[in-house]
C-alpha positions as CSV (number, residue, x, y, z in Angstrom):
1,M,-15.5,6.1,-20.2
2,P,-13.7,3.1,-21.8
3,F,-11.7,0.2,-19.6
4,S,-8.6,1.2,-21.7
5,H,-8.6,5.0,-20.4
6,A,-9.8,4.2,-16.9
7,W,-8.3,0.9,-15.8
8,L,-5.3,0.1,-18.1
9,P,-2.9,2.9,-16.7
10,Y,-3.9,1.8,-13.1
11,I,-3.0,-1.8,-13.9
12,Y,-0.1,-1.1,-15.7
13,L,1.2,1.4,-13.0
14,Y,0.7,-1.1,-9.9
15,G,1.5,-4.3,-12.1
16,V,4.9,-3.1,-13.8
17,G,5.5,-1.0,-10.9
18,G,4.8,-3.6,-8.3
19,L,7.1,-6.0,-10.3
20,L,10.0,-3.4,-10.1
21,F,9.1,-2.5,-6.7
22,G,9.2,-6.2,-5.5
23,S,12.6,-7.1,-7.6
24,G,14.0,-3.8,-6.0
25,L,13.0,-5.2,-2.1
26,I,14.3,-8.7,-3.2
27,I,17.6,-7.3,-4.4
28,T,18.1,-5.1,-1.2
29,I,17.5,-8.4,0.9
30,K,19.8,-10.6,-1.1
31,S,22.3,-8.1,-1.0
32,G,22.2,-7.9,2.8
33,S,21.3,-4.2,2.8
34,L,17.7,-5.1,4.3
35,D,18.2,-7.6,7.3
36,L,14.7,-8.8,8.1
37,K,15.9,-10.2,11.5
38,R,16.6,-6.7,12.7
39,P,13.6,-5.1,14.2
40,G,14.4,-1.8,12.7
41,H,14.7,-3.2,8.9
42,K,11.4,-5.4,9.5
43,N,9.6,-2.0,10.8
44,W,10.9,-0.5,7.3
45,F,10.2,-3.5,5.1
46,V,6.5,-3.3,6.6
47,V,6.2,0.6,5.8
48,L,7.4,0.1,2.5
49,I,4.8,-2.7,1.6
50,F,2.2,-1.0,3.6
51,G,2.9,2.5,1.6
52,F,2.7,0.7,-1.7
53,I,-0.7,-1.2,-0.8
54,W,-2.0,2.3,0.8
55,F,-1.2,4.2,-3.0
56,M,-2.8,1.6,-4.7
57,V,-5.9,1.5,-2.6
58,M,-6.3,5.4,-2.7
59,H,-5.7,5.2,-6.5
60,A,-8.4,2.9,-7.1
61,L,-10.9,4.5,-4.8
62,W,-10.3,7.8,-6.6
63,N,-10.8,6.1,-9.8
64,L,-14.1,4.5,-8.7
65,A,-15.2,8.0,-7.5
66,A,-14.1,9.8,-10.7
67,L,-16.0,7.2,-12.8
68,E,-19.1,7.4,-10.5
69,I,-19.0,3.8,-9.6
70,L,-18.7,4.7,-5.9
71,S,-19.7,8.0,-4.7
72,L,-17.3,10.6,-3.2
73,N,-19.0,10.1,0.2
74,V,-18.6,6.2,0.0
75,S,-15.0,6.5,-1.1
76,L,-14.1,8.6,1.7
77,L,-15.7,6.3,4.4
78,I,-13.6,3.4,2.7
79,W,-10.7,5.6,3.1
80,I,-11.4,6.4,6.6
81,I,-12.2,2.7,7.6
82,F,-8.9,1.7,5.7
83,M,-6.9,4.3,7.6
84,I,-8.3,3.5,11.2
85,T,-7.7,-0.3,10.5
86,S,-4.0,0.4,9.3
87,L,-3.4,2.8,11.8
88,G,-4.6,0.3,14.5
89,F,-2.5,-2.7,13.0
90,I,0.6,-0.4,13.2
91,Y,-0.3,0.7,16.9
92,F,-0.9,-2.9,18.2
93,G,1.6,-4.4,16.0
94,F,4.6,-2.1,16.5
95,I,4.3,0.5,19.1
96,K,2.6,-1.8,21.7
97,K,5.2,-4.7,21.1
98,A,8.3,-2.1,21.5
99,R,6.7,-1.1,24.8
100,S,6.4,-4.5,26.0
């Protein structure tokens, strides 16, 4: 499959979409709707950033598996490692800190 059919939509989706997403976050921060000094708002900011990165990684892994660059098993293994690492950061970064 040519690059223009496989990766150009991905680059467009996360490039242009990322710019719009980032500009939306900047607008909400500058308007005062998202105050990063408040712990709850900071948590939601991290969740939004993590969600964007999570979808970007998942989409890339499934593209690589569909193009047979990575096998499905390797893609699933990478996804599992990514999820365990992410959940560890969430647990030790937010839940443990909140309990202390």
